[in-house]
C-alpha positions in Angstrom: 15.2 -20.8 0.5 13.2 -18.2 2.4 14.0 -14.7 1.0 12.3 -11.5 2.1 10.0 -9.7 -0.4 12.5 -6.9 -1.1 15.3 -9.2 -2.1 12.9 -11.2 -4.3 11.6 -8.0 -6.1 15.2 -6.7 -6.6 16.3 -10.1 -8.1 13.6 -10.0 -10.7 14.4 -8.8 -14.2 12.0 -6.1 -15.3 11.3 -5.6 -19.0 10.5 -2.2 -20.5 7.0 -2.0 -22.0 6.9 -2.0 -25.8 7.1 1.5 -27.4 3.8 0.9 -29.2 2.0 0.3 -25.8 3.5 3.5 -24.3 2.5 5.5 -27.3 -1.1 4.1 -27.2 -1.4 4.8 -23.4 -0.1 8.3 -23.8 -2.5 9.0 -26.7 -5.5 7.7 -24.8 -4.4 9.7 -21.7 -4.1 12.9 -23.8 -7.5 12.3 -25.4 -9.1 11.6 -22.0 -7.5 14.8 -20.6 -9.0 16.9 -23.5 -12.5 15.9 -22.3 -12.0 17.9 -19.1 -13.2 21.5 -18.7 -10.7 24.3 -19.5 -8.4 22.1 -21.5 -7.3 23.2 -24.9 -9.0 21.0 -27.6 -7.4 19.8 -30.8 -9.4 22.4 -32.6 -7.6 25.1 -30.6 -10.7 26.1 -28.5 -11.2 25.5 -24.8 -14.0 23.2 -23.7 -16.7 25.0 -21.8 -18.2 23.5 -18.6 -21.7 22.1 -19.1 -24.5 23.8 -17.3 -25.2 21.7 -14.2 -28.8 22.8 -14.1 -29.5 21.4 -17.5 -28.8 17.7 -16.5 -30.2 17.7 -12.9 -31.6 14.4 -11.8 -35.0 14.4 -10.2 -35.8 11.4 -8.0 -38.1 11.0 -5.0 -35.7 8.4 -3.5 -32.5 10.4 -4.0 -30.5 11.1 -0.8 -29.4 14.7 -0.5 -26.1 13.9 1.2 -24.9 11.0 -1.0 -24.6 12.8 -4.3 -22.3 15.5 -2.9 -19.9 12.8 -1.5 -20.1 10.7 -4.6 -19.5 13.7 -6.9 -16.4 14.7 -4.9 -15.0 11.2 -5.2 -15.8 11.0 -8.9 -14.3 14.5 -9.4 -11.1 13.3 -7.8 -10.9 10.3 -10.1 -11.8 12.5 -13.1 -8.4 14.2 -12.9 -6.6 10.8 -13.4 -6.7 9.7 -17.1 -8.5 6.4 -17.5 -5.5 4.4 -18.9 -3.4 5.4 -15.8 -6.0 4.6 -13.1 -5.3 0.8 -13.0 -1.5 1.1 -12.8 -1.8 3.9 -10.2 -4.1 1.8 -8.1 -1.6 -1.1 -8.3 1.2 1.2 -7.2 -1.0 2.5 -4.3 -1.7 -1.1 -3.2 1.9 -2.1 -3.4 2.9 1.0 -1.3 0.2 0.0 1.2 1.5 -3.5 1.3 5.0 -2.3 2.0 3.8 0.1 4.6 1.8 -2.6 6.5 4.5 -5.3 6.3 7.6 -3.2 7.0 8.4 -3.3 10.7 8.9 0.0 12.6 12.4 1.3 13.0 14.0 0.7 16.4 14.0 4.0 18.4 17.4 5.6 18.9 17.0 5.5 22.7 16.7 1.7 22.5 19.8 1.5 20.4 21.7 3.7 22.8 20.6 1.5 25.7 21.8 -1.6 23.8 25.1 0.1 23.2 25.7 0.7 26.9 25.2 -3.0 27.8 28.4 -5.0 28.2 28.9 -7.7 25.5 27.8 -11.2 26.5 30.5 -13.8 27.0 30.2 -17.3 25.5 29.6 -18.8 28.9 26.6 -16.4 29.4 25.2 -17.3 26.0 25.4 -21.1 26.8 23.8 -20.6 30.2 21.0 -18.6 28.6 20.5 -21.3 26.0 20.4 -24.0 28.6 17.8 -22.1 30.7 15.6 -21.7 27.6 15.9 -25.4 26.7 15.0 -26.3 30.3 11.9 -24.1 30.3 10.9 -25.5 26.9 11.2 -29.1 28.2 9.1 -28.3 31.2 6.4 -26.7 29.0 6.4 -29.5 26.4 6.6 -32.4 28.9 3.7 -34.9 28.4 2.4 -34.4 32.0 1.3 -30.9 30.9 -1.1 -32.1 28.2 -4.1 -31.4 30.4 -5.6 -28.2 31.5 -3.1 -25.4 31.9 -3.7 -23.6 35.2 -4.0 -19.8 35.1 -1.0 -17.7 36.0 
């Protein structure tokens, strides 16, 4: 029984997550989002951005180009609430898997060319099958176990 991955996923029964789990994840996401700048706090005030000059790192070995790249990447992840990062990463990996494993669609010009071909008769199908079997027998014959000459 060799099913493709889409059929296997569609046949599975998916359970809804418990309401307590959803409430906890939503609560944590809201709390994490309130830690960002410009977000209304529970007290009713907006959180002010910290002074970047106050917490500047000083190191003789610090690379000047690396912190800018790292901070942009961290800034991108900072917009995603912590409890949602792992499920979102899983969804991205699943989308990447399907993108990589899904074959490309057949171009319309190829389909039009196939439509113009006359249908094969049973005699042509049998002749084609016999030719393929003859070629396979020649290639798999024991006398060809040695070195295969170049074409």
